[in-house]
N, C-alpha and C positions, 0 to 999 in steps of 0.2 A: 504494500500500500504506500502511495506517495505521501511524504510528509507535507502538511499544509503550508509550512514556510517555504518549502521547495517549490510548491505549486505557485505561490505568490511571486517568487523570484522569476520563475519561468514565464509567468504572464507578463511581468514587467519587461523582461528581456525581449519578449515577442513584440510588445508595444514599441519599444525603442527601435527595433529593426524594421518595423512596419513601413517607415518612411524611406527606407533604403532601397536602392535599385537592386535587381537580381545580382548584378556584378559586385555591388558593394557587399551584399549579404554573403556572397561567395568568398570575398576577401576576408570578411570577419571569420568565417568558418575555417579558412585556410590558415589564419593567423593564430588560431587557438592551439595551445600546447596540448599534447596528449595527457589525459588524466592518469593518475596513478593506477586506477582500475583498468584503464585501457592498456597501459604498459604491462600490467600483471597478466591480463588476458592474452596478449601477444606472446609473452615469454612462456606462459603456461601451455599454450597451444604448441609452441615449438618444443617444449619439454616433453609433452605427450608423444609427439612424433618421434623424438629421439628414443624414448623408452620402448617404442615398438619397432625400432629398426633391427634388422637381422644382425646377429653377432658378427658375422663376417664383415658387414659394412662398417660396424663400429671399430672392429679390429684394424682394418686397413686404413681407415680414416685416422685412427689413433696413432698408428705408426707414422703416417705422413705428417701428422702434427708434431711428433717427436723430432723428425728431421727438420721440419719447418721452424720450430721454436729454437733450434740450435743456431739458426741464423742470428739470433740475438747475441750469442757469444762471439760469433764470427765478426759481426759488424762492430760490436763493442771493442773487440781486439784491434780491428782496423783503425778505429778512431783513437784508441789508446796508444797505438804505435805512431800514428800520424801526429799526435799532439804531445809527443815526448818533451818534457821540460816546461810545458805550459802550466801556469799556476792553477788553472781550472780543468786540468786534464781529465779527472774522473767525472766531473759533471758533464763535460762535453761528450766523453765516451759513453755516458749513460743514454744518450740519444740513440746510439747504435743498438742498445738493448731493446728499444721499441720495435725494431724492424721485424723480429721474429713474431711478436704478438700481432702486428699488423698483418703479416702474411697468414698466420694461422686463423685469426678471428675473421678476417674478410674472405678467406677461402672456405669458411664454414667447416673447418676440420675439427676433429674431436679432441679438445684440450680438457684434461681432467678438471682443472680449477674453474672452468666455465660451468661445468656440470654441478658444481657445489651450489649453484643457484637454479639454473634452468630446469633440471629434472627434479629438484626438491620442491619447487612451487606446486606442481601437481600433487605431490605427496602430502603437502601441508593442506591443500584445498580439499583433498579427498583421501584420507589415510585408508589403506587396505593392505592385506597381505600380498596381493598381487603387485601392487605398486612398490612395496618394500622390496620384494624380490627383484623386480625389474630395475629399481634404482641401484641396489647392490650389484646386480649383474652388470649394469652399464659402468658403474664406477670401477669394478674390478677389471673388466675388459679394457677400458680406456686407459686406466693407470698403467697396466702392464704394457699395453701397446705403446703408449707414450715413452715409457722407459726403454723399450727395445729400440725405438727410433732414436732417442738421445744417445744410447749406448753405441749404436751403429755409427752415429755422427762422431762421437768421441774416438772410436777406433779408427775411423778414416782420418781424422785430424792428427792423432798422435802416432799411429803406427804406419800409415801410408804417406802422410805429409812429411815434408823434409824436417828433420829435427833442428836444422840450423835456420829454419825460416823465421824471419822477424815477426811474421803474423802469428805463427804457432806460439812463439815465445810470449807475444803480447796476450794471446788468449789464455795461456797458462798463468800469466801474471794477474790478469783479471780474475781468473778462477781462484788463485791463492788469496786474493783480497776477499772474495766471497766466502772462502773457507774459514775466515776468521770468526764468522758467526757459527757457533756450534752449541749443541745441547739445548738448554733452556733459552739461551739467547736466540738461537735459530728458530725455536718455536714461537717466541714472542715477536720476532721480526717477521714471521710467517703470517701472523694475524692480520696486519695491515695489508699485506700483499693479497691475501685471500679476499679481504674486504674490497680492495680496489678492482680486482678482476671481476668480482660479482657486480660491482658498480658499473663497470664497462658494459656488461651484459644488460643491465637494467637501462642504461642510457641509450643503447644502440637504436631502439625503436623510435626515439625522439631525435636522433642525430642524422637523419637522412641528408646525404650530401656532405656531411662533416665527420663521417665515421673514422677516417684516417687520423684526423686531428684528435678526436676523443680517445681512440685506442692509443695513439702515439704519446699523448701527454701523460696519461695515467701509467703506461708502461715505463716511460721515462722516470716518473715519480718513484716507481718501485725500485729501479736501479739507483737513482740519485739519492734516495733515502736510505739505502743500504738494507732494504727489506728482502726477504728470501722467498723465492718461488720454487716449488718442488720440481717442476718439470724443466724449466730453464736451468735451474740450479743443478739438476742431475747431469746435464751435459758437462758442466764445470767440474763436478765432483768425480765423474767417470774419467774425465781427462786427467785429473790429478792422480787418480788411482792407477790408471794405465801408465802414467809417466813415472810412477813410483814415489810420489809425494805423500801418499797415504794408502792404507789398505782399503779394500772394498768394504770390509766390515765397518771400518771407521766412517767411510763415506756414507754408508746407509744408516748406521746406528746413531752417529753423532750429528749428521747434517740432514739427510733426506727424510728420515722418519720424523724427527721433530718439526721440520718444515712442513711436512704433509699434515701433521696434526694442527699446526698453526694456520695453514691455509684453509682447512676444513672449518676450524673455529671461526675464522674471519668471514669466509664465504657463506657457510650454512648457519653456524651458530649465532652470527651477528647479522649480516646483511639480509639473508633470506628470511629470518624470523622477523626482523624489523620491517622489511618490505611487505611481508604478508600481514603483519600486525596493522599497518596503516590502511589496508583495504578490507580487512576481515569483515567489518561491520557493513560494508557496501556490497558484499557478494550475495 
């Protein structure tokens, strides 16, 4: 049932627009921002579609995303090498970190941290055993596929690439800087990163024509702020492990696992619950 106050407002708005031409009314409609409920509905629909995709489709898309997100480390290394000696070297190099996210998000590849929001909204809107199963299935498939993609990228970079390459050296240096965050620090730094990636997903429906800017700015913020992202970070940790800077056990236990927990807390525990909370009464 429509609330009386809302009916009065709708009537007043209709009266205001009555004197406008059809073109002017069209401009008013086009100028309206998407409501929170509309954004929720768009992302929920996309999440439902992802939950019902075949496992093979999720798997290969996830592997492609693992390769794609490794572009972040590559581009960051390129800028880190190019701006050697510059006082703002790390801030500038952080722009390279955005490239992998732009590639993966705009290519609609399966990135695990995006799914901490998109496939969780259908679950929050209509909890069921089937949805719990499908969400867990998707998370497991995509996470493993992403890791295989980043591992393959790290192997290509470290074992096939020239060990004397200035680019590889710069990528390893960037990775060592990222490895300074470990254990509880990696978990806490993973919370903002998970929140920002979920925010990117939430903003995309309202960012038509500006998607690259939105994705690029927030991906840059993750790198510039020293926050940790489990998939992009796995390329860095795998490179260091393959290079002999740390063991694979240390890479997973002290870096990737805490970061994974932090990303899920930020993406699902904070952003998804807050996003759902603001529209729950309107559903």
